[in-house]
C-alpha positions in Angstrom: 208.5 44.0 75.1 210.3 40.7 75.5 209.7 38.8 78.7 211.8 35.9 79.9 210.2 33.6 82.5 212.6 31.3 84.2 211.8 28.1 86.1 212.5 27.9 89.8 215.9 26.8 90.9 216.5 25.0 94.1 218.7 23.3 96.6 220.6 20.3 95.3 223.2 18.1 96.9 226.7 17.9 95.4 226.7 15.5 92.6 223.0 16.0 91.9 221.2 17.4 88.9 218.9 20.2 88.1 217.2 21.5 84.9 216.4 25.1 84.3 214.1 26.5 81.6 213.5 29.9 80.3 210.6 30.9 78.0 210.8 34.1 75.9 207.7 35.9 74.7 206.7 39.3 73.3 209.4 39.7 70.7 208.3 41.8 67.7 211.2 40.6 65.7 212.9 37.3 66.5 215.2 35.8 69.1 218.7 34.6 68.0 221.2 33.6 70.7 219.9 32.5 74.1 222.2 32.0 77.0 222.5 31.3 80.7 224.7 33.5 82.9 225.3 33.2 86.6 226.4 35.4 89.5 227.8 34.2 92.7 228.0 36.4 95.8 230.8 38.9 95.5 231.6 37.9 91.9 230.9 39.2 88.5 228.2 37.8 86.3 229.7 35.2 84.0 228.5 33.4 80.9 227.7 29.7 81.6 226.4 28.5 78.2 224.9 29.9 75.0 223.1 28.5 72.0 222.2 30.1 68.7 219.0 29.7 66.8 220.9 27.3 64.6 221.9 25.1 67.5 225.5 26.1 67.9 226.6 25.9 71.5 229.3 27.2 73.7 230.2 26.6 77.3 232.3 28.1 80.1 235.3 25.8 80.8 234.1 25.2 84.3 230.9 23.6 83.2 231.9 21.8 80.0 231.0 18.2 80.2 228.6 18.7 83.1 226.0 21.2 81.7 224.0 21.0 78.5 222.2 23.8 76.9 219.4 23.2 74.5 216.4 25.0 73.0 213.0 24.6 71.4 212.8 27.3 68.8 209.1 26.8 68.3 208.5 27.7 71.9 211.4 30.2 72.2 212.5 28.2 75.2 216.0 27.5 76.4 217.0 24.8 78.8 220.0 24.2 81.0 220.6 20.6 82.2 223.1 20.7 85.0 224.6 17.4 86.1 227.4 16.6 88.6 226.7 19.8 90.4 229.4 21.3 92.7 229.1 23.8 95.6 230.9 26.3 93.3 228.0 26.2 91.0 226.0 28.0 93.6 224.8 31.2 92.1 221.8 33.2 90.8 221.3 32.0 87.2 220.0 34.4 84.7 218.5 33.7 81.3 219.5 36.1 78.4 218.0 36.4 75.0 219.3 38.5 72.0 216.5 40.0 69.9 217.3 40.4 66.2 217.9 42.4 64.2 218.0 45.1 66.8 220.5 43.2 68.9 218.7 44.0 72.1 219.6 42.0 75.2 216.9 40.9 77.5 217.2 39.3 80.9 215.2 37.0 83.1 214.6 37.8 86.8 217.2 35.3 88.0 216.7 32.0 89.8 218.8 30.8 92.8 220.6 27.5 92.5 222.3 26.3 95.7 224.5 23.2 95.8 225.1 22.1 99.3 224.9 19.0 101.5 
């Protein structure tokens, strides 16, 4: 069973930075795309950024130019570097990993990121 362990989020002032990490383990097959989603109170979960095993990335328009997703394939770990944080970035951030070839989605437990002065 795949397990995703996320780093602890935190409270950050507007304009600040924070780095999240998520390590995947227990896959019997392999991990392809890894991604970060977020869910703010009263809103639907949305895709923030994704990265394939080959390194191709995609970002939500709202974070493009501020957030950077990266991964270490040897460690099955994905990172999200968040810069120039805004109060509207406040949400629970979830790590997601797609196991291949079964195309099973696995989720982390979620970590709270709060941007406030």
